C-alpha positions as CSV (number, residue, x, y, z in Angstrom):
1,M,-13.5,0.9,-16.0
2,N,-10.8,-0.6,-14.0
3,A,-7.9,1.7,-13.1
4,L,-5.7,-1.2,-11.9
5,E,-6.0,-5.0,-12.4
6,L,-3.7,-7.7,-11.2
7,R,-4.2,-11.2,-12.7
8,R,-2.5,-14.1,-11.0
9,V,0.6,-12.0,-10.3
10,S,3.6,-13.7,-8.7
11,K,7.0,-12.5,-7.7
12,V,10.0,-14.7,-6.8
13,Y,13.3,-13.4,-5.7
14,G,16.5,-15.5,-5.7
15,E,17.0,-19.1,-6.6
16,G,17.3,-22.4,-4.8
17,P,17.8,-22.2,-1.1
18,T,17.5,-18.4,-1.1
19,E,14.3,-18.3,-3.2
20,V,11.6,-16.1,-1.7
21,H,8.0,-16.0,-3.0
22,A,6.9,-12.4,-2.3
23,L,3.6,-12.8,-4.1
24,R,1.7,-15.9,-5.2
25,D,-1.1,-15.7,-7.8
26,V,-2.5,-12.4,-6.6
27,D,-5.7,-11.2,-8.1
28,M,-6.9,-7.6,-7.4
29,V,-9.1,-5.1,-9.2
30,V,-9.3,-1.4,-8.3
31,E,-12.0,0.6,-10.1
32,V,-12.0,4.3,-10.9
33,G,-12.7,6.4,-7.8
34,E,-12.0,3.6,-5.3
35,L,-9.8,3.7,-2.3
36,V,-8.5,0.2,-1.5
37,A,-6.7,-0.5,1.8
38,V,-4.2,-3.3,2.0
39,M,-3.1,-4.6,5.4
40,G,-0.3,-7.0,6.2
41,P,2.7,-7.5,8.5
42,S,6.2,-6.3,7.6
43,G,7.8,-8.5,4.9
44,S,4.4,-9.7,3.6
45,G,4.8,-8.3,0.1
46,K,2.9,-5.0,0.4
47,S,5.7,-2.9,-1.1
48,T,6.3,-5.4,-3.8
49,L,2.7,-5.3,-4.8
50,L,2.9,-1.5,-5.2
51,T,6.1,-1.5,-7.2
52,I,4.7,-4.1,-9.6
53,A,1.3,-2.3,-9.9
54,G,3.2,0.9,-10.7
55,S,5.4,-0.7,-13.4
56,L,8.6,-0.1,-11.3
57,E,9.2,-3.8,-11.2
58,E,8.2,-6.7,-13.4
59,P,6.3,-9.7,-12.0
60,T,7.7,-13.2,-12.4
61,G,4.3,-14.3,-13.6
62,G,0.9,-13.0,-14.3
63,E,-0.4,-9.7,-15.9
64,V,-0.8,-6.1,-14.7
65,L,-3.1,-3.7,-16.4
66,V,-3.2,0.1,-15.7
67,G,-6.1,1.9,-17.2
68,G,-6.8,-1.1,-19.4
69,L,-3.2,-1.1,-20.8
70,L,-1.2,-4.3,-20.4
71,L,2.2,-3.3,-19.0
72,S,4.1,-6.2,-20.4
73,A,3.0,-5.1,-23.9
74,M,4.4,-1.6,-23.5
75,S,7.9,-0.4,-24.2
76,R,10.2,1.0,-21.5
77,N,9.6,4.5,-22.7
78,D,5.8,4.0,-22.8
79,R,5.9,2.7,-19.2
80,A,8.0,5.7,-18.1
81,R,5.5,8.1,-19.7
82,L,2.6,6.2,-18.1
83,R,4.3,6.6,-14.6
84,R,5.0,10.3,-15.1
85,R,1.5,11.2,-16.4
86,S,-0.9,8.8,-14.7
87,I,0.6,7.3,-11.6
88,G,1.3,9.0,-8.3
89,Y,3.6,7.4,-5.7
90,V,4.1,7.8,-2.0
91,F,7.2,6.0,-1.0
92,Q,8.2,5.0,2.6
93,D,11.5,7.0,2.3
94,F,9.8,10.0,0.6
95,N,12.3,10.1,-2.4
96,L,12.3,13.9,-2.4
97,L,15.1,15.6,-4.4
98,A,17.4,17.3,-1.8
99,G,18.3,20.2,-4.2
100,L,14.8,21.3,-4.7
101,S,12.4,23.1,-2.4
102,A,9.1,21.6,-1.3
103,V,7.1,23.3,-3.9
104,E,9.7,22.5,-6.6
105,N,9.5,18.8,-5.7
106,V,5.7,18.9,-6.0
107,S,5.6,20.8,-9.3
108,L,8.5,19.0,-11.0
109,P,6.4,16.1,-12.4
110,L,4.0,18.7,-14.0
111,E,6.9,20.6,-15.5
112,L,8.4,17.4,-16.9
113,D,5.1,16.7,-18.6
114,G,5.1,20.1,-20.4
115,V,3.0,22.2,-17.9
116,A,4.3,25.9,-17.8
117,A,6.5,26.5,-14.8
118,K,4.1,29.2,-13.4
119,S,1.0,27.0,-13.6
120,A,2.9,24.0,-12.2
121,R,4.1,26.1,-9.3
122,A,0.6,27.4,-8.6
123,A,-0.7,23.8,-8.6
124,G,2.1,22.8,-6.2
125,V,1.4,25.6,-3.8
126,E,-2.3,24.7,-3.8
127,A,-1.5,21.0,-3.0
128,L,0.8,22.1,-0.2
129,E,-1.8,24.4,1.3
130,E,-4.3,21.6,1.5
131,L,-1.8,19.7,3.6
132,G,-1.0,22.7,5.9
133,L,2.5,23.3,4.3
134,A,2.0,26.7,2.6
135,D,4.5,28.3,4.9
136,R,7.1,25.6,4.2
137,A,6.9,25.7,0.4
138,S,10.3,27.3,0.0
139,H,12.1,25.0,2.4
140,F,14.4,22.2,1.3
141,P,13.9,18.5,2.5
142,D,16.7,18.7,5.0
143,E,14.9,21.7,6.6
144,L,11.7,19.7,7.1
145,S,10.7,17.2,9.7
146,G,9.9,13.6,8.7
147,G,6.2,14.2,8.8
148,E,6.5,17.3,6.7
149,C,8.5,15.4,4.1
150,Q,5.8,12.8,4.0
151,R,3.2,15.4,3.4
152,V,5.3,16.9,0.6
153,A,5.6,13.5,-1.0
154,I,1.8,13.0,-0.8
155,A,1.2,16.5,-2.4
156,R,3.6,15.5,-5.2
157,A,1.6,12.2,-5.7
158,V,-1.8,13.8,-6.0
159,V,-1.0,17.0,-7.9
160,G,-2.1,17.1,-11.6
161,E,-4.2,14.7,-13.5
162,R,-3.1,11.4,-12.0
163,H,-5.4,8.4,-12.4
164,L,-3.8,6.0,-10.0
165,L,-2.3,6.7,-6.5
166,L,-0.1,4.1,-4.9
167,A,0.8,4.9,-1.3
168,D,3.2,2.9,0.9
169,E,2.5,3.6,4.6
170,P,1.4,7.2,3.8
171,T,0.5,8.0,7.4
172,G,3.3,6.1,9.1
173,A,5.4,9.2,10.0
174,L,2.4,11.4,11.0
175,D,0.5,12.2,14.1
176,S,-3.2,11.4,14.1
177,V,-4.3,15.0,13.1
178,N,-2.0,15.2,10.1
179,A,-2.7,11.5,9.2
180,E,-6.4,12.3,8.9
181,G,-5.6,15.4,6.8
182,V,-3.6,13.3,4.4
183,M,-6.4,10.7,4.1
184,R,-8.9,13.5,3.5
185,L,-6.8,14.7,0.6
186,V,-6.5,11.1,-0.8
187,R,-10.2,10.6,-0.5
188,A,-10.9,13.9,-2.2
189,A,-8.6,12.8,-5.1
190,C,-10.7,9.6,-5.3
191,K,-13.9,11.6,-5.6
192,R,-12.3,13.3,-8.6
193,G,-11.9,9.9,-10.2
194,V,-8.5,8.9,-9.0
195,A,-8.1,5.2,-7.9
196,A,-5.9,4.7,-4.8
197,V,-4.2,1.8,-3.2
198,V,-2.9,2.4,0.3
199,V,-0.9,-0.2,2.2
200,S,-0.2,-0.3,5.9
201,Y,0.8,-2.9,8.5
202,F,-2.3,-1.9,10.4
203,I,-5.4,0.1,9.4
204,G,-6.4,2.2,12.3
205,S,-8.9,4.9,13.1
206,E,-7.1,7.5,11.0
207,L,-7.4,5.4,7.8
208,A,-10.5,3.2,8.2
209,P,-13.2,5.9,7.8
210,Y,-11.8,6.9,4.4
211,V,-11.7,3.5,2.7
212,S,-14.4,3.4,0.0
213,A,-13.8,0.1,-1.8
214,Y,-12.5,-2.8,0.2
215,V,-10.0,-3.9,2.7
216,V,-7.6,-6.6,1.7
217,I,-6.1,-8.6,4.5
218,L,-2.8,-9.4,2.7
219,F,-0.5,-12.3,2.7
220,A,0.3,-14.8,5.3
221,W,3.9,-13.9,6.1
222,F,5.8,-16.5,4.0
223,L,3.0,-17.6,1.7
224,G,2.6,-14.5,-0.4
225,V,-1.2,-14.8,-0.9
226,I,-4.3,-12.7,-0.1
227,I,-6.1,-14.3,2.9
228,G,-9.2,-12.2,3.1
229,R,-11.2,-9.3,1.7
230,Y,-14.1,-7.1,2.9
231,R,-15.9,-5.2,0.2
232,I,-17.6,-1.9,1.1
233,P,-20.5,-0.3,-0.9
234,Q,-19.2,2.4,-3.2
235,D,-21.6,5.1,-1.8
236,R,-20.3,5.1,1.8
237,S,-17.1,5.0,3.8
238,I,-16.4,2.2,6.2
239,N,-17.4,2.6,9.8
240,T,-14.4,2.3,12.0
241,T,-16.1,0.0,14.5
242,T,-17.4,-2.2,11.7
243,F,-14.0,-2.4,10.2
244,M,-12.4,-3.5,13.4
245,L,-15.0,-6.2,13.9
246,V,-14.6,-7.4,10.3
247,T,-10.9,-7.4,10.6
248,L,-11.1,-9.6,13.7
249,G,-13.5,-11.9,11.8
250,V,-11.2,-12.2,8.8
251,T,-8.1,-12.7,10.9
252,L,-9.8,-15.5,12.7
253,G,-10.5,-17.1,9.4
254,A,-6.9,-16.5,8.4
255,T,-5.8,-18.3,11.5
256,A,-7.3,-21.5,10.2
257,F,-5.8,-20.8,6.8
258,I,-2.3,-20.3,8.2
259,A,-2.7,-23.4,10.5
260,D,-3.7,-25.5,7.4
261,Q,-0.7,-24.2,5.5
262,L,1.7,-24.9,8.3
263,S,0.3,-28.4,8.6
264,R,0.9,-28.9,4.9
265,H,4.4,-27.5,4.9
266,F,5.7,-28.8,8.2
267,N,3.3,-31.8,8.9
268,I,2.3,-30.4,12.3
269,E,-1.1,-29.5,13.9
270,V,-1.1,-25.9,15.2
271,T,-4.7,-24.8,15.1
272,S,-5.3,-25.3,18.8
273,L,-2.4,-22.9,19.5
274,L,-3.1,-20.2,16.8
275,F,-6.8,-19.8,17.6
276,P,-6.5,-18.6,21.2
277,V,-3.6,-16.3,20.1
278,A,-5.8,-14.7,17.4
279,V,-8.6,-14.2,19.9
280,A,-6.2,-12.8,22.6
281,I,-4.3,-10.2,20.5
282,P,-7.1,-7.6,20.0
283,A,-7.6,-7.6,23.8
284,V,-4.0,-6.5,24.4
285,G,-3.9,-4.0,21.5
286,H,-1.2,-5.6,19.3
287,S,-1.4,-6.4,15.6
288,W,-2.5,-9.9,15.1
289,L,-0.7,-10.2,11.8
290,D,2.6,-9.0,13.3
291,L,2.4,-11.7,16.0
292,A,1.4,-14.3,13.5
293,A,4.5,-13.4,11.5
294,W,6.6,-13.7,14.6
295,V,5.2,-17.1,15.5
296,V,5.7,-18.4,12.0
297,E,9.3,-17.1,11.9
298,R,10.0,-18.8,15.2
299,W,8.6,-22.1,13.9
300,K,10.5,-21.9,10.6
301,S,13.7,-21.1,12.6
302,S,13.2,-24.1,14.9
303,F,12.5,-26.5,12.0
304,S,15.6,-25.3,10.1
305,K,17.7,-26.1,13.2
306,E,16.2,-29.5,13.5
307,K,17.0,-30.3,9.9
308,R,20.7,-29.5,10.2
């Protein structure tokens, strides 16, 4: 059974000259127990994909199914109930309630769903213990560091009987040790049958070993499309070295894709420039996708100036 399915999903913001295509005809399937990693540069549509997948935002076109249920066919109340009971979120800005302690933030979704306060608190404490925050359970968000707030948000997302976990840069504010602890917790949830989608601008050594389904190389910066996938056998996690090599291979393929699209949009030939850039970036340790985004932005800016 598919926990999440996106069928030709598109999202457009604005109109006319300000129109932005955040997503274009995106197809993606996440099966029960899978951990799917999605990688792309800033502004590529990763967060938009998560908000649409979690019914927080409606697509301009296409269909989204969660647990086999078509979101567009559900009422607002039914979607709210689905989010509360079945979907766990990890937001970039944490979204913790300032007036509640760490354990109260974690246990609140359970209490709203009818779980007794004592049982909900016990589950919240257990989730915090798994993330090394047992001694911070009674502290309020403004008494916690950014990394601690991130771990509280993750504990809130995985507590209870959630079926789908959507995480936006879950390890972005953490050091490598805590990042690996977070990913172990997410992977453990997947082994219980939770499906997870984790997005990041770059998938490094703290995330790669825990990916169980596939890596999606997401969205050429202004095109809003998936440009590559690497599927991993369900019975093993991805090897970090293998992932890095595959990522390089896919991004080289993406180079040709972006060059082709630039040629179509701007009537210019850029393959000879993009290919050496794609090869050189891994050697200097930067994100190829971020540089590609920067190059495209510069080109778009220069063409805009020429048209004026």
